C-alpha positions in Angstrom: -11.3 13.8 13.2 -8.6 16.4 12.8 -8.8 18.7 9.8 -6.4 18.7 6.8 -2.7 18.8 7.7 -1.3 22.3 7.1 0.4 22.3 3.7 3.5 24.0 5.1 3.9 21.1 7.5 3.5 18.5 4.7 6.3 20.2 2.8 8.4 20.6 5.9 8.2 16.8 6.7 9.0 16.0 3.1 12.0 18.3 3.0 13.4 16.9 6.3 12.9 13.3 5.2 15.5 11.5 3.1 13.5 9.3 0.7 16.5 7.0 0.5 16.3 6.2 4.2 12.6 5.2 3.8 13.0 3.3 0.6 16.2 1.7 2.0 14.1 0.0 4.7 12.4 -2.1 2.0 14.9 -2.1 -0.9 18.7 -2.6 -1.0 19.9 0.4 -2.9 23.2 0.9 -4.7 24.9 3.9 -6.4 23.8 4.5 -10.0 25.8 7.7 -10.7 25.9 11.1 -9.0 22.9 11.5 -6.7 21.2 8.4 -8.1 20.4 5.1 -6.4 19.0 1.9 -7.8 17.7 -1.5 -6.6 15.2 -4.2 -7.3 11.7 -2.9 -7.5 9.5 -3.7 -4.5 6.3 -3.5 -6.5 7.0 -6.2 -9.1 9.4 -9.2 -9.6 12.5 -8.5 -11.6 16.0 -9.9 -12.0 17.9 -6.8 -12.8 17.3 -3.4 -11.0 15.1 -0.9 -12.8 14.0 1.0 -9.6 15.7 4.3 -9.3 15.7 6.9 -6.4 16.9 10.5 -6.5 17.3 11.5 -2.8 18.1 15.1 -3.6 14.9 15.5 -5.6 12.9 13.3 -3.4 11.4 11.0 -6.1 11.6 7.4 -7.2 10.6 5.7 -10.5 10.6 2.1 -11.7 11.3 1.8 -15.4 10.0 -1.7 -15.3 6.5 -1.4 -14.0 6.0 2.4 -14.1 5.6 3.0 -10.4 6.7 6.5 -9.4 6.2 9.2 -6.8 7.6 10.9 -3.7 8.2 9.6 -0.2 4.5 9.8 0.7 3.5 7.9 -2.4 6.0 5.2 -1.5 4.6 4.7 2.0 1.1 4.7 0.7 1.9 2.0 -1.9 4.3 0.0 0.3 2.6 0.0 3.7 -0.9 0.6 2.5 -1.6 3.7 4.5 -3.5 6.9 3.6 -1.8 10.1 2.7 -2.5 11.6 6.2 -1.1 8.5 7.9 2.0 8.7 5.8 2.6 12.3 6.8 1.9 11.6 10.5 4.2 8.6 10.4 7.1 10.6 8.9 6.4 13.5 11.3 6.8 11.1 14.2 10.2 9.9 12.9 11.6 13.4 12.9 9.7 14.7 16.0 7.8 17.4 14.2 4.4 18.5 15.6 1.8 18.7 12.9 -0.9 21.4 12.7 -4.3 20.9 11.2 -6.7 23.3 9.6 -10.1 23.4 7.9 -11.8 23.8 11.3 -10.5 20.6 12.7 -9.4 20.3 16.4 -5.8 20.7 17.4 -3.6 17.9 16.5 -3.4 14.9 18.9 -0.2 13.7 17.1 1.9 14.4 20.1 -0.4 12.4 22.3 -0.6 9.7 19.7 3.2 9.5 19.5 3.4 9.1 23.3 0.8 6.3 23.3 2.7 4.5 20.6 6.0 5.0 22.6 4.3 3.6 25.8 3.1 0.5 23.9 6.6 0.0 22.4 8.1 0.2 25.9 5.5 -2.1 27.3 6.1 -4.7 24.5 9.8 -4.7 25.3 9.0 -5.2 29.0 6.7 -8.2 28.3 9.3 -9.7 25.9 12.0 -9.4 28.6 9.8 -11.0 31.2 9.1 -14.1 29.1 12.6 -15.4 30.0 12.0 -15.0 33.8 11.4 -18.0 36.2 7.8 -16.7 36.8 7.1 -17.1 33.0 7.7 -20.8 33.0 3.9 -21.4 32.7 3.9 -19.2 29.6 6.9 -20.9 28.0 5.2 -24.3 28.7 2.0 -23.1 27.0 3.9 -22.1 23.9 6.0 -25.3 23.9 2.9 -27.5 24.1 1.6 -25.8 21.0 4.7 -26.2 19.0 6.3 -22.8 19.4 9.9 -22.4 20.5 11.8 -19.4 21.6 12.6 -18.3 18.1 8.9 -18.4 17.2 8.1 -16.3 20.3 10.7 -13.8 19.3 9.5 -13.5 15.7 6.0 -12.7 16.8 7.0 -10.6 19.8 5.3 -12.8 22.3 5.9 -11.8 26.0 4.7 -12.4 29.5 3.0 -10.0 32.0 4.1 -10.8 35.6 1.4 -11.5 38.2 1.8 -8.1 39.8 -0.5 -5.2 40.4 2.1 -2.6 39.4 5.2 -4.1 37.8 4.5 -2.6 34.4 3.2 0.7 35.9 6.4 1.2 37.9 8.6 0.3 35.0 7.0 2.7 32.6 6.6 5.6 35.0 10.3 5.2 35.8 10.8 5.8 32.1 8.9 9.1 32.1 5.4 8.0 31.2 2.6 9.4 33.3 -0.2 7.3 34.7 -2.6 9.3 32.5 -0.7 8.3 29.4 -0.6 4.7 30.5 -4.4 4.8 31.1 -4.9 6.4 27.7 -2.9 3.6 26.1 -5.0 0.9 27.8 -2.0 -0.5 29.8 -3.4 0.2 33.2 -6.9 0.3 34.8 -8.3 2.4 37.5 -9.8 0.9 40.7 -10.8 1.9 44.2 -7.2 1.6 45.3 -5.8 3.5 42.4 -4.0 2.5 39.2 -3.0 -1.1 38.5 -1.7 -3.2 35.6 -4.4 -4.3 33.2 -2.5 -7.5 32.2 -1.3 -9.8 35.0 0.0 -13.3 34.9 -0.8 -13.7 31.2 0.9 -14.5 27.9 1.0 -11.4 25.8 0.8 -10.9 22.0 1.6 -7.4 20.6 -1.1 -6.2 18.2 0.4 -4.0 15.4 -1.1 -1.9 12.8 -0.3 -2.3 9.1 2.8 -0.1 9.5 4.2 -2.3 12.2 3.6 0.0 15.1 2.3 -1.7 18.3 -1.1 -0.2 19.1 -2.4 -2.7 21.7 -2.0 -6.2 23.2 -3.9 -9.5 23.4 -3.4 -11.5 26.7 -4.2 -15.2 27.2 -5.1 -16.5 30.7 -2.7 -19.0 32.1 -3.3 -19.3 35.8 -6.2 -21.1 37.5 -6.8 -18.3 39.9 -7.2 -15.8 37.1 -10.9 -14.9 37.2 -10.8 -12.8 34.0 -11.8 -13.9 30.5 -9.8 -16.4 28.5 -8.5 -13.6 26.3 -8.2 -10.0 27.4 -7.4 -7.3 24.9 -6.5 -3.6 25.0 -9.6 -1.5 25.2 -10.5 1.1 22.5 -7.9 3.9 22.6 -6.8 6.7 20.4 -4.4 4.3 18.6 -6.2 1.0 18.9 -9.5 0.3 17.2 -10.3 -3.4 17.2 -12.7 -3.1 14.2 -9.8 -1.9 12.0 -6.9 -4.0 13.3 -5.9 -7.4 11.9 -3.4 -9.4 13.9 -0.4 -10.4 11.8 -1.1 -8.0 8.9 2.2 -6.3 9.5 4.0 -9.6 8.8 1.7 -10.8 6.1 1.0 -7.7 4.1 3.8 -8.0 1.5 3.0 -11.6 0.7 -0.7 -10.8 0.6 0.0 -8.0 -1.9 2.4 -10.2 -3.9 0.2 -13.3 -4.1 -3.2 -11.6 -4.0 -4.3 -14.1 -1.4 -5.2 -13.7 2.3 -6.0 -16.4 4.8 -8.2 -15.4 7.7 -7.9 -17.6 10.9 -9.5 -17.2 14.3 -6.7 -16.7 16.8 -3.1 -15.6 17.6 -1.7 -19.1 17.8 -3.4 -20.0 14.5 -1.7 -17.1 12.8 1.6 -18.3 14.3 1.1 -21.9 13.2 0.1 -20.9 9.7 3.2 -18.6 9.2 5.5 -21.3 10.6 3.9 -23.8 8.3 4.5 -21.6 5.2 1.1 -20.0 5.0 2.6 -16.5 5.4 -0.6 -14.6 4.3 -2.5 -15.7 7.5 -4.1 -13.0 9.7 -6.8 -12.8 12.4 -9.1 -10.4 14.0 -8.3 -9.1 17.5 -11.0 -9.2 20.1 -14.0 -8.9 17.7 -15.6 -10.6 14.7 -14.6 -9.9 11.1 -16.5 -6.9 9.9 -16.8 -4.1 7.4 -13.9 -2.0 8.6 -11.6 -5.0 8.5 -12.6 -5.5 4.9 -11.7 -1.9 4.0 -8.2 -2.3 5.4 -7.8 -5.7 3.8 -8.9 -4.7 0.4 -6.3 -1.9 0.3 -3.5 -4.4 1.1 -4.9 -7.1 -1.1 -5.2 -4.7 -4.1 -8.8 -5.9 -4.4 -9.8 -4.4 -7.7 -10.5 -7.6 -9.7 -11.7 -11.2 -9.3 -8.2 -12.5 -9.5 -7.6 -12.3 -5.7 -8.5 -14.9 -3.1 -9.8 -14.6 0.4 -9.8 -17.8 2.4 -11.7 -18.1 5.6 -10.7 -20.9 8.0 -13.3 -21.9 10.6 -13.6 -24.7 13.2 -16.0 -27.5 12.1 -18.3 -27.0 15.1 -21.5 -25.1 15.3 -19.8 -21.9 16.3 -17.5 -22.2 13.3 -20.5 -22.7 11.0 -22.1 -19.6 12.4 -18.9 -17.6 11.9 -18.8 -18.7 8.3 -22.3 -17.5 7.7 -21.4 -14.1 9.3 -18.5 -13.9 6.9 -20.7 -14.7 4.0 -22.9 -11.7 5.0 -20.0 -9.5 4.1 -18.6 -11.6 1.3 -19.8 -9.5 -1.6 -17.9 -6.5 -0.3 -14.8 -8.2 -1.8 -14.1 -8.2 -5.6 -11.8 -11.2 -4.9 -13.1 -14.7 -4.9 -13.9 -16.0 -1.4 -13.3 -19.6 -0.1 -13.8 -21.6 3.1 -11.2 -24.0 4.5 -12.3 -26.4 7.3 -9.7 -28.7 8.7 -10.5 -32.5 9.1 -11.9 -33.4 12.5 -12.7 -29.8 13.2 -9.1 -28.9 14.2 -7.9 -25.3 14.1 -4.6 -24.6 12.3 -2.6 -24.7 15.5 -3.9 -28.1 16.6 -3.7 -29.4 13.0 0.0 -28.4 12.9 0.6 -30.2 16.1 -1.2 -33.4 15.1 -0.3 -33.7 11.4 2.6 -31.3 10.7 3.2 -28.2 8.5 2.1 -29.9 5.3 -1.4 -30.5 6.6 -1.8 -26.8 7.3 -0.8 -25.9 3.8 -3.1 -28.7 2.5 -6.3 -27.4 4.0 -5.7 -24.0 2.5 -5.1 -25.5 -1.0 -8.2 -27.8 -0.5 -10.4 -24.7 0.1 -14.1 -24.8 -0.9 -15.7 -21.8 -2.7 -17.7 -19.7 -0.3 -20.9 -20.1 -2.3 -20.7 -23.9 -2.4 -20.0 -24.0 1.4 -23.0 -21.7 2.2 -25.3 -23.5 -0.2 -24.4 -26.9 1.5 -24.8 -25.3 4.9 -28.2 -23.9 4.0 -29.5 -27.2 2.5 -28.4 -29.1 5.7 -31.2 -27.4 7.6 -33.9 -29.1 5.5 -35.1 -32.7 5.1 -34.3 -33.3 1.4 -36.0 -36.7 1.6 -39.4 -35.0 1.4 -41.0 -32.9 -1.4 -41.8 -30.1 1.1 -38.2 -30.1 2.4 -36.7 -29.8 -1.1 -39.0 -27.0 -2.1 -38.2 -25.1 1.1 -34.5 -25.7 0.6 -34.8 -24.4 -3.0 -36.5 -21.2 -1.8 -33.7 -20.7 0.8 -30.8 -21.5 -1.6 -31.9 -19.8 -4.8 -31.2 -16.2 -3.6 -27.7 -17.3 -2.7 -27.0 -18.4 -6.3 -28.7 -15.3 -7.6 -26.3 -13.1 -5.7 -23.2 -14.6 -7.3 -21.3 -11.7 -8.9 -19.7 -13.5 -11.8 -22.3 -14.3 -14.4 -20.2 -17.1 -15.8 -20.3 -19.0 -12.5 -24.1 -18.6 -11.9 -25.2 -21.3 -14.4 -22.7 -23.8 -12.9 -24.0 -23.2 -9.4 -27.6 -23.5 -10.6 -26.8 -26.9 -12.0 -25.0 -27.9 -8.8 -27.9 -26.8 -6.7 -30.2 -28.9 -8.9 -28.0 -31.9 -8.4 -27.8 -31.4 -4.6 -31.6 -31.2 -4.4 -32.4 -33.9 -7.0 -34.7 -31.5 -8.8 -35.1 -30.7 -12.5 -32.7 -28.0 -13.8 -35.5 -26.0 -15.4 -37.3 -25.7 -12.1 -34.2 -24.6 -10.2 -33.3 -22.1 -13.0 -36.7 -20.5 -12.7 -36.3 -20.2 -9.0 -32.9 -18.5 -9.3 -34.2 -16.1 -11.9 -37.1 -15.2 -9.7 -34.7 -14.7 -6.8 -32.6 -12.4 -9.0 -35.6 -10.1 -9.5 -36.2 -10.0 -5.7 -32.5 -9.3 -4.7 -31.7 -6.9 -7.5 -28.9 -7.2 -10.0 -26.6 -10.1 -9.0 -23.6 -8.9 -7.2 -25.2 -5.5 -6.5 -25.5 -6.1 -2.8 -22.5 -4.7 -1.0 -20.4 -4.6 -4.1 -17.2 -2.5 -3.6 -17.3 0.8 -5.3 -13.9 0.3 -6.9 -15.2 -2.7 -8.8 -17.8 -0.5 -10.6 -17.4 2.1 -13.2 -17.7 5.7 -12.2 -21.1 7.3 -12.6 -21.7 8.4 -16.2 -18.7 6.4 -17.5 -19.2 4.2 -20.6 -19.2 0.5 -19.9 -15.8 -1.2 -20.5 -15.8 -4.1 -22.8 -14.6 -7.5 -21.6 -11.5 -7.2 -23.7 -10.4 -3.9 -22.1 -7.2 -4.0 -20.2 -5.5 -1.5 -17.9 -3.2 0.8 -19.8 0.5 0.4 -18.8 2.1 3.7 -17.7 4.2 5.4 -20.5 7.9 5.0 -20.1 10.6 7.4 -21.4 12.4 4.3 -22.6 9.7 4.0 -25.2 10.7 7.4 -26.8 12.1 7.3 -30.3 15.8 6.6 -30.3 16.8 9.1 -32.9 19.6 11.6 -32.0 17.2 14.6 -31.9 14.7 13.1 -29.5 17.6 11.7 -27.3 19.1 15.2 -27.1 15.7 16.7 -26.0 15.2 14.0 -23.4 18.7 14.2 -22.0 18.6 18.0 -21.9 15.3 18.0 -20.0 16.7 15.4 -17.6 19.7 17.6 -16.9 17.5 20.7 -16.4 15.3 18.9 -13.9 18.0 17.0 -12.0 20.7 19.7 -12.0 19.2 23.2 -12.5 22.0 24.8 -10.4 24.7 23.2 -12.5 23.0 24.3 -15.8 22.4 27.9 -14.5 19.5 30.2 -15.0 20.8 31.8 -18.2 21.1 28.5 -20.1 17.8 27.3 -18.6 16.0 30.3 -20.0 17.6 29.8 -23.4 16.8 26.2 -23.4 13.1 26.6 -22.8 12.9 28.9 -25.9 14.2 26.0 -28.1 11.8 24.2 -30.4 11.1 20.5 -29.7 10.3 17.9 -32.2 8.7 15.4 -29.7 5.3 16.7 -28.6 5.4 15.0 -25.2 8.8 16.4 -24.3 7.7 19.8 -25.5 5.0 19.8 -22.8 7.6 19.2 -20.1 9.7 22.1 -21.6 6.6 24.3 -21.3 6.2 23.3 -17.7 9.7 24.3 -16.9 9.3 27.6 -18.8 6.2 28.3 -16.7 8.1 27.8 -13.5 11.1 30.0 -14.7 8.7 32.8 -15.6 7.1 32.9 -12.1 8.1 35.2 -9.3 10.1 32.3 -7.8 12.1 30.7 -10.6 13.6 27.9 -8.5 13.2 24.7 -10.4 11.8 21.9 -8.3 10.2 18.7 -9.5 6.9 19.2 -7.6 6.5 22.7 -9.1 7.0 21.3 -12.7 4.5 18.6 -11.9 2.0 21.2 -10.8 2.4 23.0 -14.1 2.1 20.2 -16.6 -1.2 18.3 -17.3 -1.8 15.3 -15.1 -1.0 12.7 -17.8 2.5 14.2 -18.1 3.4 14.1 -14.4 4.8 10.6 -14.7 7.2 11.7 -17.5 8.6 14.5 -15.2 9.2 12.0 -12.4 11.0 9.6 -14.8 13.2 12.4 -16.0 13.9 13.3 -12.4 15.3 9.9 -11.5 16.7 8.5 -14.8 20.4 7.7 -14.2 23.3 9.6 -15.8 26.7 8.0 -16.3 28.8 10.6 -14.6 30.3 9.7 -11.2 31.6 13.0 -9.8 30.0 16.4 -9.2 32.5 18.0 -11.6 31.7 15.5 -14.3 27.9 16.0 -13.7 28.2 19.8 -14.0 30.2 19.5 -17.3 27.7 17.0 -18.6 24.6 19.1 -17.7 25.9 22.3 -19.2 27.2 20.4 -22.2 24.0 18.6 -23.0 21.8 21.7 -22.5 24.3 23.7 -24.5 23.9 21.2 -27.4 20.2 21.7 -27.3 20.6 25.5 -27.6 23.3 25.0 -30.3 20.8 22.9 -32.3 18.2 25.8 -31.9 20.8 28.4 -33.0 21.7 26.2 -36.0 18.0 26.1 -37.0 17.8 29.9 -36.6 21.0 30.3 -38.8 19.4 28.1 -41.5 16.3 30.3 -41.5 18.4 33.5 -41.7 20.5 32.1 -44.6 17.2 31.2 -46.4 15.9 34.7 -45.9 19.2 36.2 -47.0 19.1 34.2 -50.3 15.5 35.5 -50.9 16.4 39.1 -50.1 17.0 41.5 -53.0 20.5 42.9 -52.7 19.1 46.2 -53.8 17.4 46.4 -50.4 20.6 47.3 -48.7 19.2 47.9 -45.3 17.4 44.5 -45.1 20.4 42.7 -46.5 22.8 44.4 -44.0 20.4 43.6 -41.1 20.3 39.9 -42.0 24.1 39.7 -42.4 24.5 41.3 -39.0 22.1 38.9 -37.4 24.0 36.0 -38.9 27.3 37.3 -37.4 25.7 37.7 -34.0 24.2 34.2 -34.2 27.6 32.7 -35.1 29.3 34.6 -32.3 26.7 33.2 -29.8 27.3 29.7 -31.1 31.1 30.0 -30.7 30.7 31.4 -27.2 28.4 28.6 -26.3 31.0 26.1 -27.5 33.7 27.9 -25.7 35.6 28.7 -28.9 
């Protein structure tokens, strides 16, 4: 693992990336005033746009759901990548070599970018060859399974010609070395040198969650092919089969939106599901479903409550039953509810779509069986329930399964269901489940995701507790004084150059009536008092307490009505000037009060106050341009 990315590189990538370009790949943005863009929020459903982007400041905020952040935050939330992955992805877009510190090895980002580029070029090569005469066998294979040319194009399906070096020659002609092709898993090394790894096969590109092609899956088509039915890219610097889920790049948005994922067993099953309308279907690639897959999937699923659904589809044969039991071994790593869907007659989704149409594929997902019920039935099927001995043995095997159900409200129901299946007294089954609970630990404890538990030392949340919605500046009081403070801060944050350093320093000395806005004022004052008084959003955020960072981001992206730069400058100086004018008026009122309370016999004090009033009034007139 490389060390932490050098902070200067993080800032350089951010400075050279236009957040509007990144957001614009996901959201249709329209002008909302000078330097402001708006569109429909990608993080929640809405009819009118409340999602605002400020490219010059590099921030976005949704006034509907409260989501906000910079370009890294957007990629993390939208494409479900880590911070490091977001930085590396943007660095690759602009061609910047990253440097790592904290004792980590030198960056392999350049090598990684080359491997990804080689995979992308190989994908295009395979796609182009699918239309060749030699690929007729591949097109026939797809057609027999209900996939036309449009479906092949949508999923990037291609064809590897039956040649030892067609791909090698194509890619080396494009500037890739054989070492790079070997590192990408596109070629193999034999006694006679380098040769294409995939030959005479139908090819599926395997993409990571960001949509970058990291490897390939190849299906055997020819009788004289002595290789395995499916051949995948070997482990490389960019392809780790334990972490990649086929189709996740296409399904991730619907998974995040519906909080449901459907796990199928193969590439054609994913294709069949998506074409049938089950657009949350994904599959593993060259390995069984495991812990690392779950980590990736939970991040996309937003798996922090029991509201989500994970549906496993398995063939009805013995192998499918075993696969279901392996999935159950990891089931409790999900906070979401888990289900099993088995098609009638043991058909997989691809064959089911061919035999009975798209509606049948959708129907098996909707007719899913809870994972615990499926596992209990599978466990009982191993015993002869016609005998007392068989029923007792079955109870001993099934009771721990019921005991491990996380949701305590479901446990009594499954206890009754188990008693019914066994034909035994409820009390006897209840005692067995309670006894199993003592042996297995607290129900739900095995493998429970850390995010579903409270932090160590934290008080237990009540059942009625609900997540607190982020504060919105639209909830501020609508009185003229608070509006002035809010608008002045907005102008100072968005257009500090237009306001000017002199007005900025006067403004931060003004008293604020709203306590939350006063904290933002103090953050601005702290930046202006530093050796580098340049006012940037990230520097203000660093100064204010964490709970107030969201307010800074909202003020940074809130739209202003002005349409030209000249109008914006006039507005910014005018609104900040009004804030200062209000403060000068307050000071004038205090001086007048002091003047009334001063004894006229104290000539020196009286004269000083009068002079101060004259200077104050002169400053007000100058501020107004009188």
